[in-house]
A tleap script that builds the chain and sets N, CA, C and O, in Angstrom:
source leaprc.protein.ff14SB
mol = sequence {
  NMET LYS PRO LEU HIE GLN ILE ILE ARG LYS
  PRO LEU ILE THR GLU LYS THR SER LEU GLN
  LYS GLU VAL GLY GLN VAL VAL ALA PHE GLU
  VAL SER LEU GLY ALA ASN LYS ILE GLU ILE
  LYS GLN ALA VAL GLU LYS ALA PHE ASP VAL
  LYS VAL LYS ASN VAL ASN THR SER LEU VAL
  ALA GLY LYS VAL LYS ARG VAL GLY ARG GLN
  PHE GLY LYS ARG SER ASN TRP LYS LYS ALA
  TYR VAL THR LEU GLU GLU GLY SER SER ILE
  ASP PHE PHE GLY CVAL
}
set mol.1.N position { -6.193 12.924 -1.291 }
set mol.1.CA position { -5.369 11.991 -0.267 }
set mol.1.C position { -4.301 11.600 -1.090 }
set mol.1.O position { -4.521 11.528 -2.299 }
set mol.2.N position { -3.033 11.299 -0.599 }
set mol.2.CA position { -1.961 10.950 -1.466 }
set mol.2.C position { -2.204 9.074 -1.084 }
set mol.2.O position { -2.706 8.521 -0.105 }
set mol.3.N position { -1.683 8.605 -2.161 }
set mol.3.CA position { -1.766 6.784 -1.954 }
set mol.3.C position { -1.196 6.519 -0.557 }
set mol.3.O position { -0.410 7.232 0.067 }
set mol.4.N position { -1.925 4.974 -0.069 }
set mol.4.CA position { -1.280 4.562 0.700 }
set mol.4.C position { 0.145 4.518 1.126 }
set mol.4.O position { 0.769 5.025 2.058 }
set mol.5.N position { 0.474 3.679 0.049 }
set mol.5.CA position { 1.991 3.465 0.236 }
set mol.5.C position { 2.818 4.810 0.320 }
set mol.5.O position { 3.903 4.845 0.900 }
set mol.6.N position { 2.268 5.884 -0.270 }
set mol.6.CA position { 3.242 7.094 0.247 }
set mol.6.C position { 3.447 7.710 1.641 }
set mol.6.O position { 4.422 8.179 2.228 }
set mol.7.N position { 1.964 7.500 1.986 }
set mol.7.CA position { 2.062 7.780 3.641 }
set mol.7.C position { 2.507 7.164 4.434 }
set mol.7.O position { 3.321 7.730 5.164 }
set mol.8.N position { 2.190 5.677 4.690 }
set mol.8.CA position { 2.740 4.695 5.462 }
set mol.8.C position { 3.851 4.096 4.764 }
set mol.8.O position { 3.524 3.214 3.970 }
set mol.9.N position { 4.984 4.330 4.850 }
set mol.9.CA position { 6.176 3.266 4.091 }
set mol.9.C position { 6.406 1.882 4.830 }
set mol.9.O position { 6.345 0.820 4.210 }
set mol.10.N position { 6.654 1.946 6.096 }
set mol.10.CA position { 6.507 0.653 6.561 }
set mol.10.C position { 6.313 0.339 8.469 }
set mol.10.O position { 6.768 1.181 9.243 }
set mol.11.N position { 5.714 -0.742 8.930 }
set mol.11.CA position { 5.623 -0.881 10.209 }
set mol.11.C position { 6.941 -0.961 11.116 }
set mol.11.O position { 8.012 -1.380 10.676 }
set mol.12.N position { 6.781 -0.591 12.202 }
set mol.12.CA position { 8.061 -0.598 13.062 }
set mol.12.C position { 8.009 -1.662 14.033 }
set mol.12.O position { 7.411 -1.595 15.107 }
set mol.13.N position { 8.676 -2.663 13.593 }
set mol.13.CA position { 8.368 -3.939 14.724 }
set mol.13.C position { 9.622 -4.085 15.509 }
set mol.13.O position { 10.509 -4.793 15.033 }
set mol.14.N position { 9.846 -3.356 16.935 }
set mol.14.CA position { 11.016 -3.614 17.509 }
set mol.14.C position { 10.588 -4.214 18.883 }
set mol.14.O position { 9.447 -4.669 18.957 }
set mol.15.N position { 11.371 -4.257 19.939 }
set mol.15.CA position { 10.851 -4.924 21.100 }
set mol.15.C position { 10.004 -3.680 22.199 }
set mol.15.O position { 9.297 -3.893 23.184 }
set mol.16.N position { 10.288 -2.772 21.760 }
set mol.16.CA position { 9.445 -1.330 22.343 }
set mol.16.C position { 8.178 -1.636 21.589 }
set mol.16.O position { 7.214 -2.143 22.163 }
set mol.17.N position { 8.170 -1.381 20.515 }
set mol.17.CA position { 6.868 -1.254 20.094 }
set mol.17.C position { 5.734 -2.442 20.331 }
set mol.17.O position { 4.534 -2.284 20.553 }
set mol.18.N position { 6.530 -3.762 20.209 }
set mol.18.CA position { 5.731 -5.025 20.630 }
set mol.18.C position { 5.179 -4.690 22.073 }
set mol.18.O position { 3.972 -4.631 22.307 }
set mol.19.N position { 6.300 -4.447 23.155 }
set mol.19.CA position { 5.319 -4.263 24.280 }
set mol.19.C position { 4.244 -3.309 24.448 }
set mol.19.O position { 3.264 -3.427 25.184 }
set mol.20.N position { 4.599 -2.166 23.535 }
set mol.20.CA position { 3.515 -0.934 23.537 }
set mol.20.C position { 2.269 -1.689 23.014 }
set mol.20.O position { 1.196 -1.402 23.546 }
set mol.21.N position { 2.287 -2.628 22.026 }
set mol.21.CA position { 0.943 -2.892 21.417 }
set mol.21.C position { 0.569 -3.898 22.400 }
set mol.21.O position { -0.661 -3.858 22.373 }
set mol.22.N position { 0.943 -4.853 23.325 }
set mol.22.CA position { 0.504 -5.381 24.003 }
set mol.22.C position { -0.502 -4.936 25.196 }
set mol.22.O position { -1.605 -5.369 25.527 }
set mol.23.N position { 0.401 -3.790 25.763 }
set mol.23.CA position { -0.327 -2.788 26.844 }
set mol.23.C position { -1.437 -2.207 26.310 }
set mol.23.O position { -2.581 -2.502 26.657 }
set mol.24.N position { -1.066 -1.123 25.203 }
set mol.24.CA position { -1.821 -0.062 25.347 }
set mol.24.C position { -2.573 -0.037 23.940 }
set mol.24.O position { -3.247 0.984 23.810 }
set mol.25.N position { -2.615 -0.798 22.997 }
set mol.25.CA position { -2.733 -0.815 21.818 }
set mol.25.C position { -2.424 0.192 21.024 }
set mol.25.O position { -3.259 0.947 20.525 }
set mol.26.N position { -1.156 0.263 20.856 }
set mol.26.CA position { -0.193 1.023 20.304 }
set mol.26.C position { 0.528 0.415 19.361 }
set mol.26.O position { 1.200 -0.584 19.616 }
set mol.27.N position { 0.451 1.047 17.975 }
set mol.27.CA position { 1.334 0.242 16.660 }
set mol.27.C position { 2.181 1.512 16.169 }
set mol.27.O position { 1.705 2.647 16.206 }
set mol.28.N position { 3.155 1.300 15.821 }
set mol.28.CA position { 4.391 2.265 15.381 }
set mol.28.C position { 4.492 2.148 14.032 }
set mol.28.O position { 4.512 0.992 13.609 }
set mol.29.N position { 4.576 3.243 13.054 }
set mol.29.CA position { 4.997 3.147 11.664 }
set mol.29.C position { 5.924 3.986 11.126 }
set mol.29.O position { 6.043 5.086 11.665 }
set mol.30.N position { 6.576 3.734 10.232 }
set mol.30.CA position { 7.380 4.947 9.462 }
set mol.30.C position { 6.804 5.324 8.380 }
set mol.30.O position { 6.643 4.603 7.395 }
set mol.31.N position { 6.388 6.698 8.506 }
set mol.31.CA position { 5.732 7.233 7.689 }
set mol.31.C position { 6.633 8.582 6.929 }
set mol.31.O position { 7.725 8.945 7.365 }
set mol.32.N position { 6.082 9.103 5.959 }
set mol.32.CA position { 6.453 10.317 5.128 }
set mol.32.C position { 6.547 11.766 5.774 }
set mol.32.O position { 5.647 12.357 6.371 }
set mol.33.N position { 7.717 12.163 5.545 }
set mol.33.CA position { 8.027 13.231 6.230 }
set mol.33.C position { 6.975 14.516 6.132 }
set mol.33.O position { 6.776 15.253 7.098 }
set mol.34.N position { 6.419 14.666 5.024 }
set mol.34.CA position { 5.192 15.415 4.305 }
set mol.34.C position { 4.094 15.073 5.267 }
set mol.34.O position { 3.426 16.073 5.527 }
set mol.35.N position { 3.765 14.197 5.762 }
set mol.35.CA position { 2.479 13.533 6.055 }
set mol.35.C position { 2.008 13.902 7.642 }
set mol.35.O position { 2.632 13.531 8.636 }
set mol.36.N position { 0.987 14.570 7.657 }
set mol.36.CA position { 0.558 14.988 8.784 }
set mol.36.C position { -0.393 14.078 9.489 }
set mol.36.O position { -0.543 13.015 8.887 }
set mol.37.N position { -1.223 14.216 10.830 }
set mol.37.CA position { -1.353 13.409 11.398 }
set mol.37.C position { -2.907 12.801 11.257 }
set mol.37.O position { -3.229 11.706 11.719 }
set mol.38.N position { -4.020 13.895 10.380 }
set mol.38.CA position { -4.857 13.408 9.666 }
set mol.38.C position { -4.736 12.322 8.726 }
set mol.38.O position { -5.389 11.279 8.697 }
set mol.39.N position { -3.722 12.744 7.889 }
set mol.39.CA position { -3.371 12.034 6.429 }
set mol.39.C position { -3.039 10.521 7.417 }
set mol.39.O position { -3.561 9.546 6.878 }
set mol.40.N position { -2.500 10.274 8.352 }
set mol.40.CA position { -1.541 9.040 8.905 }
set mol.40.C position { -2.763 8.100 9.516 }
set mol.40.O position { -2.900 6.878 9.554 }
set mol.41.N position { -3.681 9.312 10.029 }
set mol.41.CA position { -5.198 8.225 10.538 }
set mol.41.C position { -6.145 7.662 9.403 }
set mol.41.O position { -6.651 6.539 9.404 }
set mol.42.N position { -6.262 8.409 8.661 }
set mol.42.CA position { -7.112 7.743 7.443 }
set mol.42.C position { -6.353 6.776 6.679 }
set mol.42.O position { -6.793 5.709 6.251 }
set mol.43.N position { -5.456 7.122 6.574 }
set mol.43.CA position { -4.442 5.905 5.909 }
set mol.43.C position { -4.524 4.858 6.764 }
set mol.43.O position { -5.184 4.004 6.171 }
set mol.44.N position { -4.168 4.397 7.992 }
set mol.44.CA position { -4.059 3.604 8.704 }
set mol.44.C position { -5.616 2.662 8.618 }
set mol.44.O position { -5.778 1.452 8.460 }
set mol.45.N position { -6.694 3.849 8.803 }
set mol.45.CA position { -7.986 3.084 9.036 }
set mol.45.C position { -8.694 2.368 7.603 }
set mol.45.O position { -9.603 1.561 7.414 }
set mol.46.N position { -7.790 3.101 6.766 }
set mol.46.CA position { -8.237 2.519 5.488 }
set mol.46.C position { -7.327 1.228 5.073 }
set mol.46.O position { -8.005 0.207 4.952 }
set mol.47.N position { -6.316 1.109 4.897 }
set mol.47.CA position { -5.213 -0.150 4.814 }
set mol.47.C position { -5.438 -1.106 5.596 }
set mol.47.O position { -5.253 -2.252 5.186 }
set mol.48.N position { -5.962 -0.837 7.120 }
set mol.48.CA position { -5.997 -1.885 7.787 }
set mol.48.C position { -7.345 -2.523 8.599 }
set mol.48.O position { -7.425 -3.436 9.421 }
set mol.49.N position { -8.344 -1.653 8.013 }
set mol.49.CA position { -9.611 -1.828 8.689 }
set mol.49.C position { -9.779 -1.557 10.072 }
set mol.49.O position { -10.494 -2.358 10.675 }
set mol.50.N position { -9.146 -0.342 10.904 }
set mol.50.CA position { -9.411 -0.510 12.485 }
set mol.50.C position { -10.107 1.097 12.284 }
set mol.50.O position { -10.405 1.876 11.380 }
set mol.51.N position { -10.134 1.001 13.744 }
set mol.51.CA position { -10.507 2.385 14.268 }
set mol.51.C position { -9.451 2.707 15.027 }
set mol.51.O position { -8.838 1.923 15.753 }
set mol.52.N position { -9.139 4.291 14.811 }
set mol.52.CA position { -7.800 5.034 15.057 }
set mol.52.C position { -8.520 6.054 16.576 }
set mol.52.O position { -9.529 6.702 16.852 }
set mol.53.N position { -7.556 5.743 17.042 }
set mol.53.CA position { -7.933 6.745 18.482 }
set mol.53.C position { -7.039 8.010 18.604 }
set mol.53.O position { -7.546 9.113 18.808 }
set mol.54.N position { -5.888 7.856 18.493 }
set mol.54.CA position { -5.075 8.826 18.507 }
set mol.54.C position { -3.911 8.587 17.735 }
set mol.54.O position { -3.512 7.434 17.572 }
set mol.55.N position { -3.202 9.769 17.139 }
set mol.55.CA position { -2.364 9.451 16.411 }
set mol.55.C position { -0.636 10.560 16.924 }
set mol.55.O position { -0.911 11.759 16.893 }
set mol.56.N position { 0.288 10.396 17.169 }
set mol.56.CA position { 1.384 11.253 17.927 }
set mol.56.C position { 2.517 10.414 16.817 }
set mol.56.O position { 2.776 9.273 16.434 }
set mol.57.N position { 3.035 12.065 16.587 }
set mol.57.CA position { 4.547 11.720 15.641 }
set mol.57.C position { 5.640 12.492 16.089 }
set mol.57.O position { 5.646 13.407 16.913 }
set mol.58.N position { 6.626 11.967 15.393 }
set mol.58.CA position { 8.137 12.236 16.287 }
set mol.58.C position { 8.892 12.464 14.898 }
set mol.58.O position { 8.496 11.823 13.925 }
set mol.59.N position { 9.875 13.277 14.776 }
set mol.59.CA position { 10.854 13.053 13.925 }
set mol.59.C position { 11.973 12.962 14.342 }
set mol.59.O position { 12.346 13.680 15.269 }
set mol.60.N position { 12.903 11.921 13.671 }
set mol.60.CA position { 13.861 11.020 13.945 }
set mol.60.C position { 15.240 11.432 13.332 }
set mol.60.O position { 15.606 10.895 12.287 }
set mol.61.N position { 15.991 12.343 13.936 }
set mol.61.CA position { 17.052 12.956 13.055 }
set mol.61.C position { 18.317 11.787 12.600 }
set mol.61.O position { 18.876 11.021 13.385 }
set mol.62.N position { 18.562 11.897 11.175 }
set mol.62.CA position { 19.747 10.657 10.764 }
set mol.62.C position { 21.014 11.220 11.363 }
set mol.62.O position { 21.317 12.405 11.496 }
set mol.63.N position { 21.651 10.209 11.678 }
set mol.63.CA position { 22.998 9.800 12.190 }
set mol.63.C position { 23.752 10.504 11.325 }
set mol.63.O position { 23.431 10.547 10.137 }
set mol.64.N position { 25.034 11.257 11.872 }
set mol.64.CA position { 26.238 11.150 11.076 }
set mol.64.C position { 27.036 10.468 10.976 }
set mol.64.O position { 27.602 10.232 12.044 }
set mol.65.N position { 27.476 9.888 9.995 }
set mol.65.CA position { 28.540 8.525 9.585 }
set mol.65.C position { 29.578 8.761 8.968 }
set mol.65.O position { 29.443 9.527 8.013 }
set mol.66.N position { 30.919 8.245 9.238 }
set mol.66.CA position { 31.982 8.368 8.344 }
set mol.66.C position { 32.644 7.035 7.850 }
set mol.66.O position { 32.677 6.009 8.530 }
set mol.67.N position { 33.149 7.160 6.631 }
set mol.67.CA position { 33.575 6.372 6.063 }
set mol.67.C position { 34.966 6.774 5.605 }
set mol.67.O position { 35.083 7.515 4.629 }
set mol.68.N position { 35.969 6.347 6.227 }
set mol.68.CA position { 37.277 6.812 6.138 }
set mol.68.C position { 37.682 8.619 6.448 }
set mol.68.O position { 37.892 9.087 7.567 }
set mol.69.N position { 37.698 9.057 5.713 }
set mol.69.CA position { 38.040 10.374 5.879 }
set mol.69.C position { 36.571 11.158 5.220 }
set mol.69.O position { 36.367 12.368 5.314 }
set mol.70.N position { 35.873 10.425 4.721 }
set mol.70.CA position { 34.333 11.358 4.536 }
set mol.70.C position { 32.909 10.905 5.322 }
set mol.70.O position { 32.312 9.841 5.485 }
set mol.71.N position { 32.675 12.476 5.765 }
set mol.71.CA position { 31.662 12.277 6.429 }
set mol.71.C position { 30.103 12.004 5.570 }
set mol.71.O position { 30.147 12.372 4.396 }
set mol.72.N position { 29.085 11.551 5.918 }
set mol.72.CA position { 27.693 11.819 5.581 }
set mol.72.C position { 27.023 11.825 6.468 }
set mol.72.O position { 27.455 11.789 7.620 }
set mol.73.N position { 25.760 11.873 6.155 }
set mol.73.CA position { 24.586 12.151 7.037 }
set mol.73.C position { 23.531 10.932 6.566 }
set mol.73.O position { 23.445 10.782 5.347 }
set mol.74.N position { 22.926 10.270 7.198 }
set mol.74.CA position { 21.550 9.696 7.091 }
set mol.74.C position { 20.495 10.549 6.926 }
set mol.74.O position { 20.564 11.693 7.376 }
set mol.75.N position { 19.272 10.053 6.192 }
set mol.75.CA position { 18.478 11.177 6.076 }
set mol.75.C position { 17.389 11.335 7.221 }
set mol.75.O position { 17.135 10.287 7.816 }
set mol.76.N position { 16.844 12.241 7.544 }
set mol.76.CA position { 16.106 12.284 8.695 }
set mol.76.C position { 14.395 11.652 8.251 }
set mol.76.O position { 13.888 11.831 7.143 }
set mol.77.N position { 13.810 11.003 9.260 }
set mol.77.CA position { 12.502 10.379 9.188 }
set mol.77.C position { 11.993 10.597 10.212 }
set mol.77.O position { 12.546 11.048 11.215 }
set mol.78.N position { 10.238 10.134 10.004 }
set mol.78.CA position { 9.372 10.608 10.447 }
set mol.78.C position { 8.656 9.226 11.110 }
set mol.78.O position { 8.349 8.308 10.349 }
set mol.79.N position { 8.382 9.111 12.681 }
set mol.79.CA position { 7.779 8.068 13.466 }
set mol.79.C position { 6.524 8.399 13.797 }
set mol.79.O position { 6.347 9.436 14.437 }
set mol.80.N position { 5.324 7.508 13.390 }
set mol.80.CA position { 4.036 7.819 13.729 }
set mol.80.C position { 3.757 6.672 14.971 }
set mol.80.O position { 4.129 5.517 14.764 }
set mol.81.N position { 3.188 6.969 16.080 }
set mol.81.CA position { 2.352 6.044 17.006 }
set mol.81.C position { 1.186 6.066 16.901 }
set mol.81.O position { 0.628 7.119 17.213 }
set mol.82.N position { 0.507 5.125 16.508 }
set mol.82.CA position { -1.098 4.992 16.396 }
set mol.82.C position { -1.670 4.241 17.572 }
set mol.82.O position { -1.250 3.122 17.867 }
set mol.83.N position { -2.658 4.869 18.267 }
set mol.83.CA position { -3.485 4.553 19.101 }
set mol.83.C position { -4.852 3.739 18.825 }
set mol.83.O position { -5.717 4.441 18.301 }
set mol.84.N position { -5.123 2.758 19.004 }
set mol.84.CA position { -5.901 2.056 18.496 }
set mol.84.C position { -7.372 2.175 19.450 }
set mol.84.O position { -7.165 2.393 20.644 }
set mol.85.N position { -8.643 2.066 19.078 }
set mol.85.CA position { -9.494 1.764 19.752 }
set mol.85.C position { -9.696 0.600 20.284 }
set mol.85.O position { -9.195 -0.407 19.785 }
set mol.86.N position { -10.574 0.553 21.541 }
set mol.86.CA position { -10.807 -0.716 22.232 }
set mol.86.C position { -11.456 -1.651 21.057 }
set mol.86.O position { -12.254 -1.220 20.225 }
set mol.87.N position { -10.913 -3.210 21.133 }
set mol.87.CA position { -11.733 -3.962 19.862 }
set mol.87.C position { -11.019 -3.864 18.768 }
set mol.87.O position { -11.175 -4.739 17.917 }
set mol.88.N position { -10.163 -2.889 18.553 }
set mol.88.CA position { -9.497 -3.286 16.859 }
set mol.88.C position { -7.871 -3.428 17.178 }
set mol.88.O position { -7.267 -2.857 18.086 }
set mol.89.N position { -7.358 -4.284 16.252 }
set mol.89.CA position { -6.042 -4.748 16.417 }
set mol.89.C position { -5.450 -4.836 15.092 }
set mol.89.O position { -6.258 -4.864 14.164 }
set mol.90.N position { -4.131 -4.887 14.784 }
set mol.90.CA position { -3.090 -5.161 13.905 }
set mol.90.C position { -2.276 -6.130 14.175 }
set mol.90.O position { -1.580 -6.188 15.189 }
set mol.91.N position { -2.322 -7.123 13.096 }
set mol.91.CA position { -1.684 -8.529 12.869 }
set mol.91.C position { -0.867 -8.095 11.315 }
set mol.91.O position { -1.333 -7.936 10.187 }
set mol.92.N position { 0.738 -7.981 11.922 }
set mol.92.CA position { 1.442 -7.778 10.934 }
set mol.92.C position { 1.832 -9.056 9.904 }
set mol.92.O position { 2.048 -9.029 8.692 }
set mol.93.N position { 1.840 -10.451 11.076 }
set mol.93.CA position { 2.398 -11.736 10.604 }
set mol.93.C position { 1.248 -12.620 10.071 }
set mol.93.O position { 1.379 -13.416 9.141 }
set mol.94.N position { 0.065 -12.389 10.784 }
set mol.94.CA position { -0.929 -13.321 10.690 }
set mol.94.C position { -0.919 -14.897 11.206 }
set mol.94.O position { -1.387 -15.909 10.685 }
set mol.95.N position { -0.292 -14.718 12.277 }
set mol.95.CA position { -0.157 -15.960 12.765 }
set mol.95.C position { -1.022 -15.986 14.307 }
set mol.95.O position { -1.059 -17.019 14.976 }
savepdb mol mol.pdb
quit
């Protein structure tokens, strides 16, 4: 298995994901493009000491940006929605 920091890049803390966390125990992460659902599940369980029920992934296409006459493209990235078992929770801020 790859190191945890290569699989899980960072948690996604947005208004949408915070509402999902309150309602359905769903936490979102930005993950490596090469990571699969099994690796993501094992990495989250090991890093945060929780039980994972389900993992859903989606590829997010990078936007095309323009600076003057030059066109460029941001990189594609992968998002993982991790559903936790009942009684498990992840607190990113420790408040």
